[in-house]
N, CA, C and O of each residue as an XYZ file, in Angstrom:
784
protein
N      93.987     98.787    108.128
C      93.267     97.610    108.610
C      92.053     97.360    107.720
O      91.342     98.296    107.354
N      91.822     96.111    107.379
C      90.665     95.744    106.567
C      89.422     95.632    107.451
O      89.515     95.409    108.658
N      88.263     95.791    106.824
C      86.989     95.733    107.552
C      86.092     94.682    106.910
O      85.857     94.704    105.702
N      85.600     93.767    107.727
C      84.661     92.753    107.268
C      83.268     93.144    107.750
O      83.010     93.186    108.952
N      82.381     93.426    106.813
C      81.002     93.783    107.136
C      80.169     92.508    107.024
O      80.238     91.795    106.022
N      79.387     92.233    108.059
C      78.681     90.952    108.136
C      77.319     91.126    108.788
O      77.033     92.155    109.400
N      76.494     90.113    108.648
C      75.252     89.980    109.403
C      75.384     88.718    110.250
O      75.882     87.708    109.754
N      74.955     88.744    111.505
C      75.110     87.564    112.373
C      74.382     86.322    111.887
O      74.728     85.214    112.297
N      73.382     86.473    111.025
C      72.642     85.299    110.545
C      73.072     84.846    109.153
O      72.569     83.839    108.654
N      73.980     85.562    108.525
C      74.416     85.188    107.178
C      75.436     84.060    107.235
O      76.501     84.223    107.831
N      75.128     82.913    106.622
C      76.107     81.826    106.621
C      77.326     82.151    105.748
O      78.425     81.661    106.005
N      77.126     82.970    104.727
C      78.243     83.365    103.874
C      79.241     84.215    104.678
O      80.453     84.025    104.587
N      78.705     85.146    105.457
C      79.562     85.968    106.310
C      80.192     85.127    107.415
O      81.340     85.353    107.797
N      79.447     84.171    107.918
C      79.988     83.312    108.978
C      81.218     82.554    108.492
O      82.199     82.425    109.224
N      81.168     82.059    107.276
C      82.325     81.360    106.709
C      83.562     82.259    106.799
O      84.627     81.808    107.218
N      83.424     83.504    106.415
C      84.555     84.439    106.432
C      84.993     84.761    107.858
O      86.189     84.850    108.132
N      84.046     84.934    108.756
C      84.379     85.228    110.152
C      85.119     84.055    110.794
O      86.063     84.261    111.557
N      84.702     82.847    110.495
C      85.406     81.664    111.005
C      86.832     81.647    110.464
O      87.782     81.397    111.206
N      86.973     81.907    109.202
C      88.286     81.874    108.571
C      89.226     82.921    109.179
O      90.406     82.641    109.392
N      88.717     84.109    109.456
C      89.535     85.138    110.132
C      90.111     84.569    111.418
O      91.297     84.745    111.700
N      89.288     83.891    112.195
C      89.731     83.337    113.476
C      90.686     82.162    113.281
O      91.709     82.071    113.958
N      90.354     81.272    112.366
C      91.179     80.092    112.138
C      92.579     80.458    111.626
O      93.561     79.793    111.957
N      92.660     81.505    110.827
C      93.937     81.901    110.244
C      94.706     82.907    111.101
O      95.791     83.351    110.726
N      94.130     83.263    112.257
C      94.811     84.190    113.159
C      94.891     85.612    112.628
O      95.860     86.322    112.899
N      93.888     86.030    111.878
C      93.909     87.356    111.260
C      93.135     88.418    112.039
O      92.959     89.532    111.545
N      92.671     88.095    113.242
C      91.882     89.060    114.004
C      92.563     90.414    114.171
O      91.876     91.433    114.098
N      93.894     90.485    114.394
C      94.507     91.808    114.559
C      94.458     92.678    113.294
O      94.583     93.899    113.381
N      94.279     92.068    112.145
C      94.313     92.816    110.885
C      92.932     93.083    110.292
O      92.819     93.782    109.285
N      91.873     92.531    110.907
C      90.517     92.643    110.353
C      89.562     93.129    111.448
O      89.462     92.507    112.506
N      88.868     94.228    111.196
C      87.795     94.627    112.097
C      86.484     94.076    111.540
O      86.329     93.937    110.326
N      85.554     93.767    112.420
C      84.252     93.250    111.994
C      83.171     94.256    112.349
O      83.133     94.773    113.465
N      82.293     94.530    111.395
C      81.208     95.482    111.587
C      79.899     94.808    111.208
O      79.732     94.360    110.074
N      78.972     94.735    112.154
C      77.663     94.135    111.878
C      76.799     95.132    111.108
O      76.828     96.334    111.373
N      76.035     94.614    110.157
C      75.117     95.434    109.366
C      73.896     94.606    109.026
O      73.969     93.380    108.942
N      72.779     95.274    108.831
C      71.547     94.580    108.438
C      71.266     94.880    106.970
O      70.831     95.983    106.641
N      71.508     93.911    106.081
C      71.306     94.172    104.660
C      69.853     94.433    104.284
O      69.587     95.022    103.236
N      68.908     94.004    105.118
C      67.491     94.211    104.811
C      67.017     95.614    105.176
O      65.895     96.000    104.850
N      67.868     96.367    105.848
C      67.522     97.742    106.208
C      68.371     98.751    105.449
O      68.435     99.919    105.833
N      69.028     98.313    104.371
C      69.887     99.191    103.570
C      70.833     99.989    104.455
O      70.915    101.214    104.363
N      71.535     99.275    105.303
C      72.495     99.866    106.222
C      73.512    100.724    105.456
O      74.112    100.260    104.486
N      73.702    101.975    105.895
C      74.602    102.904    105.200
C      76.022    102.382    105.108
O      76.663    102.518    104.066
N      76.526    101.786    106.181
C      77.895    101.272    106.182
C      78.061    100.232    105.077
O      79.061    100.224    104.359
N      77.077     99.365    104.955
C      77.132     98.319    103.938
C      77.007     98.900    102.534
O      77.793     98.553    101.652
N      76.034     99.778    102.316
C      75.796    100.304    100.969
C      76.954    101.171    100.469
O      77.225    101.203     99.269
N      77.636    101.871    101.375
C      78.814    102.649    100.958
C      79.917    101.721    100.453
O      80.649    102.059     99.523
N      80.026    100.556    101.072
C      81.082     99.605    100.697
C      80.661     98.717     99.538
O      81.479     98.390     98.678
N      79.404     98.327     99.507
C      78.934     97.348     98.532
C      77.597     97.798     97.954
O      76.572     97.684     98.627
N      77.582     98.302     96.735
C      76.317     98.754     96.142
C      75.301     97.625     95.955
O      74.111     97.878     95.770
N      75.782     96.371     96.007
C      74.858     95.243     95.903
C      74.019     95.080     97.168
O      72.974     94.429     97.142
N      74.474     95.669     98.277
C      73.728     95.598     99.534
C      73.732     94.223    100.165
O      72.801     93.867    100.887
N      74.797     93.425     99.895
C      74.856     92.059    100.425
C      76.066     91.893    101.333
O      77.074     92.587    101.208
N      75.924     90.953    102.243
C      77.042     90.572    103.105
C      77.449     89.144    102.752
O      76.632     88.355    102.277
N      78.718     88.822    102.987
C      79.765     89.656    103.555
C      80.340     90.614    102.516
O      80.181     90.442    101.308
N      81.006     91.618    103.042
C      81.751     92.555    102.216
C      83.035     92.859    102.972
O      82.997     93.226    104.147
N      84.167     92.706    102.302
C      85.442     93.008    102.935
C      86.040     94.238    102.258
O      86.326     94.231    101.061
N      86.221     95.292    103.049
C      86.841     96.515    102.552
C      88.333     96.404    102.843
O      88.755     96.371    103.999
N      89.120     96.348    101.778
C      90.564     96.204    101.924
C      91.189     97.522    102.388
O      90.533     98.563    102.406
N      92.447     97.455    102.755
C      93.151     98.620    103.276
C      93.138     99.796    102.303
O      93.176    100.947    102.736
N      93.085     99.532    101.013
C      93.093    100.612    100.021
C      91.698    101.143     99.715
O      91.542    101.999     98.845
N      90.669    100.639    100.427
C      89.308    101.127    100.266
C      88.472    100.359     99.253
O      87.255    100.533     99.201
N      89.106     99.512     98.448
C      88.337     98.701     97.509
C      87.672     97.550     98.264
O      88.166     97.100     99.297
N      86.541     97.084     97.728
C      85.759     96.067     98.429
C      85.697     94.759     97.658
O      85.643     94.744     96.428
N      85.705     93.663     98.407
C      85.445     92.323     97.883
C      84.046     91.939     98.344
O      83.702     92.138     99.509
N      83.226     91.381     97.430
C      81.812     91.230     97.761
C      81.257     89.813     97.708
O      80.043     89.638     97.816
N      82.086     88.813     97.549
C      81.608     87.435     97.529
C      82.401     86.617     98.542
O      83.611     86.806     98.674
N      81.739     85.717     99.254
C      82.405     84.973    100.328
C      83.569     84.125     99.820
O      84.588     84.019    100.503
N      83.444     83.524     98.645
C      84.540     82.719     98.110
C      85.761     83.568     97.798
O      86.890     83.157     98.068
N      85.546     84.737     97.238
C      86.638     85.659     96.932
C      87.276     86.178     98.219
O      88.500     86.255     98.328
N      86.442     86.531     99.186
C      86.951     87.004    100.473
C      87.769     85.901    101.148
O      88.843     86.166    101.689
N      87.264     84.669    101.117
C      87.986     83.553    101.736
C      89.353     83.365    101.084
O      90.343     83.140    101.779
N      89.415     83.454     99.759
C      90.696     83.313     99.062
C      91.645     84.445     99.441
O      92.841     84.211     99.620
N      91.136     85.662     99.566
C      91.948     86.819     99.956
C      92.493     86.615    101.367
O      93.675     86.850    101.621
N      91.628     86.177    102.284
C      92.070     85.934    103.669
C      93.147     84.851    103.704
O      94.169     85.004    104.372
N      92.913     83.765    102.985
C      93.858     82.654    102.978
C      95.222     83.097    102.430
O      96.266     82.663    102.917
N      95.198     83.957    101.422
C      96.447     84.427    100.818
C      97.249     85.321    101.762
O      98.457     85.476    101.586
N      96.594     85.907    102.758
C      97.273     86.801    103.688
C      97.690     86.136    104.993
O      98.310     86.774    105.843
N      97.363     84.884    105.155
C      97.678     84.172    106.394
C      99.145     83.761    106.428
O      99.743     83.450    105.398
N      99.706     83.766    107.624
C     101.086     83.301    107.792
C     101.193     81.823    107.439
O     102.193     81.382    106.874
N     100.162     81.067    107.773
C     100.105     79.635    107.454
C      98.810     79.350    106.702
O      97.855     78.843    107.290
N      98.765     79.666    105.417
C      97.517     79.472    104.657
C      97.149     77.997    104.538
O      98.002     77.111    104.584
N      95.864     77.770    104.385
C      95.380     76.414    104.161
C      95.714     75.999    102.740
O      95.685     76.809    101.813
N      96.032     74.718    102.589
C      96.265     74.184    101.253
C      94.976     74.332    100.442
O      93.876     74.078    100.934
N      95.142     74.745     99.205
C      93.976     74.914     98.337
C      94.303     74.289     96.988
O      95.068     74.845     96.201
N      93.710     73.122     96.733
C      93.907     72.469     95.442
C      92.544     72.341     94.749
O      91.513     72.735     95.295
N      92.567     71.793     93.556
C      91.323     71.734     92.789
C      90.279     70.826     93.423
O      89.084     71.107     93.327
N      90.704     69.743     94.071
C      89.725     68.882     94.743
C      89.012     69.645     95.851
O      87.791     69.572     95.986
N      89.793     70.378     96.641
C      89.166     71.135     97.728
C      88.284     72.252     97.175
O      87.203     72.505     97.707
N      88.724     72.909     96.134
C      87.919     73.983     95.543
C      86.610     73.429     94.972
O      85.567     74.079     95.044
N      86.677     72.229     94.411
C      85.472     71.575     93.878
C      84.485     71.295     95.003
O      83.286     71.528     94.852
N      84.990     70.790     96.143
C      84.121     70.528     97.285
C      83.592     71.827     97.887
O      82.452     71.887     98.348
N      84.417     72.853     97.880
C      83.955     74.166     98.345
C      82.786     74.648     97.484
O      81.808     75.184     98.004
N      82.889     74.458     96.175
C      81.816     74.872     95.272
C      80.539     74.066     95.511
O      79.442     74.624     95.480
N      80.672     72.763     95.749
C      79.491     71.944     96.067
C      78.846     72.405     97.378
O      77.623     72.511     97.474
N      79.678     72.676     98.382
C      79.161     73.176     99.654
C      78.486     74.515     99.492
O      77.453     74.780    100.108
N      79.069     75.362     98.662
C      78.477     76.675     98.411
C      77.135     76.530     97.698
O      76.193     77.267     97.989
N      77.045     75.578     96.761
C      75.778     75.316     96.087
C      74.704     74.842     97.050
O      73.547     75.249     96.951
N      75.092     73.977     97.986
C      74.152     73.529     99.027
C      73.668     74.728     99.831
O      72.478     74.855    100.117
N      74.583     75.590    100.185
C      74.234     76.791    100.942
C      73.287     77.680    100.139
O      72.311     78.194    100.685
N      73.566     77.864     98.850
C      72.687     78.675     98.002
C      71.262     78.124     97.980
O      70.296     78.881     98.077
N      71.138     76.800     97.852
C      69.809     76.188     97.838
C      69.087     76.386     99.169
O      67.896     76.693     99.197
N      69.815     76.207    100.266
C      69.202     76.346    101.592
C      68.762     77.784    101.844
O      67.687     78.016    102.397
N      69.579     78.743    101.444
C      69.215     80.153    101.627
C      68.035     80.508    100.729
O      67.117     81.199    101.169
N      68.044     80.050     99.484
C      66.927     80.338     98.576
C      65.617     79.742     99.106
O      64.557     80.356     98.983
N      65.697     78.557     99.690
C      64.516     77.941    100.294
C      64.009     78.807    101.433
O      62.809     79.056    101.547
N      64.923     79.262    102.272
C      64.559     80.101    103.419
C      63.890     81.394    102.956
O      62.874     81.803    103.518
N      64.452     82.036    101.940
C      63.882     83.285    101.423
C      62.459     83.051    100.942
O      61.572     83.866    101.195
N      62.239     81.941    100.251
C      60.894     81.634     99.764
C      59.935     81.367    100.930
O      58.769     81.760    100.880
N      60.424     80.703    101.969
C      59.572     80.325    103.102
C      59.102     81.532    103.922
O      58.044     81.471    104.547
N      59.865     82.617    103.928
C      59.490     83.762    104.773
C      58.705     84.827    104.015
O      58.382     85.880    104.565
N      58.405     84.549    102.761
C      57.553     85.484    102.031
C      56.138     85.402    102.596
O      55.793     84.448    103.295
N      55.334     86.394    102.291
C      53.946     86.372    102.749
C      53.261     85.128    102.195
O      53.526     84.728    101.061
N      52.374     84.508    102.995
C      51.772     83.234    102.580
C      51.187     83.235    101.171
O      51.271     82.218    100.482
N      50.618     84.301    100.735
C      50.044     84.346     99.401
C      51.079     84.480     98.291
O      50.751     84.341     97.113
N      52.317     84.747     98.662
C      53.355     84.989     97.661
C      54.342     83.845     97.488
O      54.936     83.692     96.420
N      54.522     83.029     98.544
C      55.519     81.973     98.364
C      54.992     80.872     97.455
O      53.786     80.669     97.312
N      55.938     80.173     96.849
C      55.592     79.215     95.807
C      56.055     77.813     96.208
O      57.249     77.573     96.383
N      55.105     76.896     96.350
C      55.428     75.514     96.717
C      56.362     74.856     95.705
O      57.207     74.042     96.077
N      56.213     75.204     94.434
C      57.064     74.619     93.404
C      58.536     74.904     93.696
O      59.365     73.995     93.648
N      58.866     76.165     93.999
C      60.257     76.540     94.237
C      60.770     75.976     95.554
O      61.939     75.604     95.655
N      59.915     75.911     96.555
C      60.342     75.322     97.830
C      60.686     73.849     97.622
O      61.741     73.385     98.054
N      59.793     73.124     96.962
C      60.005     71.694     96.721
C      61.224     71.467     95.835
O      62.017     70.560     96.087
N      61.373     72.276     94.817
C      62.529     72.139     93.915
C      63.831     72.322     94.680
O      64.779     71.564     94.474
N      63.892     73.302     95.547
C      65.108     73.541     96.326
C      65.342     72.434     97.346
O      66.487     72.058     97.598
N      64.286     71.915     97.926
C      64.437     70.801     98.870
C      64.994     69.564     98.173
O      65.833     68.860     98.734
N      64.534     69.295     96.959
C      65.079     68.159     96.206
C      66.554     68.389     95.878
O      67.362     67.463     95.949
N      66.896     69.613     95.523
C      68.293     69.942     95.255
C      69.164     69.785     96.486
O      70.302     69.327     96.391
N      68.637     70.161     97.638
C      69.372     70.001     98.899
C      69.660     68.525     99.146
O      70.778     68.159     99.510
N      68.657     67.683     98.949
C      68.858     66.242     99.157
C      69.903     65.675     98.195
O      70.749     64.877     98.599
N      69.849     66.077     96.941
C      70.841     65.601     95.972
C      72.248     66.081     96.353
O      73.214     65.324     96.263
N      72.350     67.332     96.776
C      73.654     67.885     97.172
C      74.199     67.150     98.390
O      75.391     66.850     98.452
N      73.337     66.857     99.357
C      73.778     66.119    100.547
C      74.293     64.735    100.166
O      75.333     64.296    100.656
N      73.556     64.046     99.284
C      73.989     62.711     98.853
C      75.330     62.770     98.124
O      76.197     61.925     98.349
N      75.500     63.756     97.258
C      76.758     63.909     96.520
C      77.909     64.225     97.470
O      78.990     63.648     97.354
N      77.680     65.132     98.401
C      78.729     65.490     99.355
C      79.090     64.312    100.251
O      80.261     64.113    100.576
N      78.096     63.536    100.646
C      78.378     62.342    101.453
C      79.299     61.396    100.679
O      80.254     60.857    101.238
N      79.008     61.200     99.404
C      79.841     60.319     98.579
C      81.249     60.876     98.399
O      82.193     60.119     98.173
N      81.392     62.184     98.497
C      82.683     62.847     98.290
C      83.522     62.959     99.567
O      84.682     63.365     99.504
N      82.958     62.608    100.709
C      83.695     62.803    101.955
C      85.034     62.072    101.968
O      85.973     62.518    102.628
N      85.132     60.966    101.256
C      86.395     60.218    101.218
C      87.490     60.982    100.494
O      88.671     60.706    100.703
N      87.122     61.943     99.644
C      88.127     62.706     98.900
C      88.568     63.964     99.632
O      89.498     64.643     99.195
N      87.908     64.282    100.743
C      88.266     65.483    101.504
C      89.555     65.216    102.266
O      89.569     64.436    103.219
N      90.630     65.859    101.849
C      91.945     65.605    102.445
C      91.973     65.985    103.925
O      92.611     65.304    104.728
N      91.285     67.067    104.287
C      91.239     67.521    105.673
C      89.943     68.269    105.895
O      89.511     69.031    105.030
N      89.303     68.060    107.063
C      88.094     68.838    107.334
C      88.419     70.321    107.518
O      87.560     71.181    107.318
N      89.674     70.615    107.903
C      90.079     72.004    108.100
C      90.640     72.505    106.769
O      91.851     72.534    106.546
N      89.722     72.893    105.905
C      90.027     73.363    104.560
C      88.870     74.259    104.132
O      87.831     74.291    104.791
N      89.045     74.976    103.044
C      87.953     75.829    102.573
C      86.738     74.990    102.190
O      85.602     75.396    102.434
N      86.971     73.824    101.595
C      85.859     72.936    101.267
C      85.161     72.429    102.519
O      83.937     72.503    102.627
N      85.936     71.917    103.462
C      85.365     71.405    104.701
C      84.612     72.468    105.473
O      83.528     72.213    105.997
N      85.188     73.664    105.546
C      84.536     74.774    106.252
C      83.216     75.142    105.589
O      82.205     75.309    106.270
N      83.219     75.268    104.282
C      81.997     75.664    103.568
C      80.891     74.636    103.764
O      79.736     74.997    103.990
N      81.237     73.373    103.679
C      80.249     72.311    103.879
C      79.712     72.343    105.309
O      78.505     72.226    105.521
N      80.598     72.501    106.287
C      80.169     72.534    107.690
C      79.242     73.715    107.958
O      78.255     73.573    108.679
N      79.549     74.878    107.386
C      78.681     76.051    107.558
C      77.317     75.787    106.917
O      76.287     76.147    107.487
N      77.304     75.166    105.744
C      76.032     74.850    105.085
C      75.204     73.881    105.919
O      73.991     74.051    106.044
N      75.849     72.866    106.490
C      75.134     71.904    107.327
C      74.569     72.583    108.570
O      73.440     72.302    108.974
N      75.346     73.473    109.174
C      74.869     74.179    110.353
C      73.711     75.107    109.994
O      72.797     75.296    110.797
N      73.744     75.687    108.792
C      72.638     76.522    108.345
C      71.371     75.685    108.174
O      70.273     76.156    108.471
N      71.518     74.447    107.697
C      70.353     73.564    107.628
C      69.770     73.338    109.017
O      68.550     73.351    109.186
N      70.629     73.133    110.012
C      70.140     72.985    111.386
C      69.401     74.240    111.841
O      68.385     74.152    112.531
N      69.910     75.398    111.457
C      69.372     76.688    111.884
C      68.047     77.019    111.199
O      67.102     77.452    111.858
N      67.970     76.818    109.879
C      66.808     77.272    109.107
C      65.960     76.164    108.491
O      64.867     76.429    107.990
N      66.452     74.928    108.521
C      65.718     73.817    107.896
C      65.973     72.540    108.695
O      66.426     71.542    108.135
N      65.682     72.564    110.013
C      65.991     71.403    110.848
C      65.204     70.152    110.450
O      65.646     69.033    110.711
N      64.055     70.336    109.827
C      63.258     69.182    109.422
C      63.908     68.414    108.270
O      63.423     67.346    107.896
N      64.983     68.935    107.709
C      65.688     68.193    106.652
C      66.288     66.897    107.188
O      66.502     65.949    106.432
N      66.556     66.856    108.482
C      67.081     65.645    109.132
C      68.247     65.057    108.327
O      68.297     63.855    108.066
N      69.178     65.931    107.942
C      70.278     65.549    107.052
C      71.205     64.494    107.648
O      71.873     63.781    106.898
N      71.266     64.373    108.971
C      72.180     63.415    109.607
C      71.777     61.957    109.363
O      72.625     61.065    109.375
N      70.497     61.723    109.146
C      69.972     60.363    109.083
C      70.706     59.482    108.063
O      70.987     58.318    108.348
N      71.014     60.020    106.894
C      71.641     59.214    105.839
C      73.044     59.679    105.480
O      73.591     59.269    104.457
N      73.628     60.527    106.308
C      74.898     61.143    105.929
C      75.898     61.137    107.086
O      76.228     62.195    107.623
N      76.382     59.956    107.473
C      77.305     59.875    108.615
C      78.642     60.581    108.375
O      79.237     61.108    109.316
N      79.114     60.598    107.141
C      80.358     61.301    106.850
C      80.207     62.794    107.052
O      81.096     63.446    107.599
N      79.079     63.337    106.610
C      78.806     64.759    106.815
C      78.600     65.062    108.294
O      79.013     66.113    108.786
N      77.959     64.133    108.997
C      77.763     64.323    110.437
C      79.115     64.397    111.154
O      79.291     65.211    112.060
N      80.059     63.560    110.757
C      81.396     63.603    111.368
C      82.104     64.909    111.059
O      82.746     65.493    111.932
N      81.989     65.369    109.820
C      82.593     66.646    109.442
C      82.010     67.776    110.282
O      82.743     68.611    110.812
N      80.687     67.791    110.396
C      80.021     68.832    111.180
C      80.450     68.773    112.644
O      80.688     69.809    113.266
N      80.546     67.569    113.192
C      80.963     67.420    114.590
C      82.383     67.935    114.789
O      82.681     68.564    115.804
N      83.252     67.671    113.829
C      84.621     68.167    113.906
C      84.640     69.689    113.995
O      85.343     70.265    114.826
N      83.870     70.323    113.139
C      83.830     71.783    113.155
C      83.102     72.333    114.372
O      83.492     73.371    114.905
N      82.058     71.660    114.817
C      81.279     72.151    115.959
C      82.113     72.255    117.229
O      81.803     73.053    118.114
N      83.164     71.456    117.323
C      84.031     71.495    118.491
C      85.079     72.594    118.453
O      85.841     72.749    119.408
N      85.134     73.356    117.373
C      86.149     74.406    117.246
C      85.604     75.733    117.766
O      84.440     76.068    117.542
N      86.454     76.481    118.460
C      86.044     77.756    119.052
C      85.561     78.743    117.989
O      84.625     79.505    118.233
N      86.185     78.736    116.825
C      85.805     79.675    115.764
C      84.377     79.425    115.291
O      83.661     80.366    114.946
N      83.969     78.178    115.275
C      82.642     77.791    114.821
C      81.607     78.165    115.878
O      80.577     78.763    115.564
N      81.885     77.814    117.118
C      80.958     78.127    118.217
C      80.823     79.628    118.416
O      79.731     80.125    118.692
N      81.923     80.348    118.278
C      81.926     81.788    118.534
C      81.247     82.620    117.460
O      81.021     83.813    117.662
N      80.919     82.025    116.335
C      80.251     82.755    115.242
C      78.839     82.219    114.960
O      78.226     82.565    113.951
N      78.344     81.384    115.851
C      77.014     80.799    115.649
C      75.958     81.895    115.556
O      76.058     82.909    116.246
N      74.942     81.702    114.707
C      73.888     82.722    114.615
C      73.105     82.792    115.918
O      73.030     81.810    116.655
N      72.519     83.959    116.203
C      71.760     84.099    117.447
C      70.551     83.167    117.458
O      69.938     82.909    116.422
N      70.229     82.679    118.624
C      69.076     81.786    118.787
C      67.812     82.630    118.687
O      67.736     83.727    119.240
N      66.805     82.092    117.959
C      65.528     82.797    117.831
C      65.581     83.718    116.713
O      64.602     84.411    116.435
């Protein structure tokens, strides 16, 4: 049995946890919570990078990036999601949005004397550009239930969680519809980060 090591607040791990549920892989994957900020032994034994998610395959080797883990999960599903270059391109854009949002969050929680307004502002501008680009691309999304759609929805939900003042819905009705579609799914609700 494979093991997925995750943190409840990691959007990257959440993407993988949602995919496990959507693809019906729960019987083949155990989930283990770990805190990467406390150098959790379970995590460090599996992933020397100390990051989540980490998927330990049946042979003991580990996959350490959410995109790679998602592809591995999809390849093992009885009914895998279609994955073409358009969807992979949108997945990459969604992942970039997520990277910017997480980097902004990391900068915001540093001690007041250490965080840098330049980097916060730069990431906020990047988030806005990514949202505008993704909104323009919504017409090319073949299905919201895809790796691209999932990644974008997780990134949008992370903005709600860690950057609610972004008010991303105001100018992005296509993204709002995508998010609403995912918000109604049990896999999405069941993996939501803890409140507070």
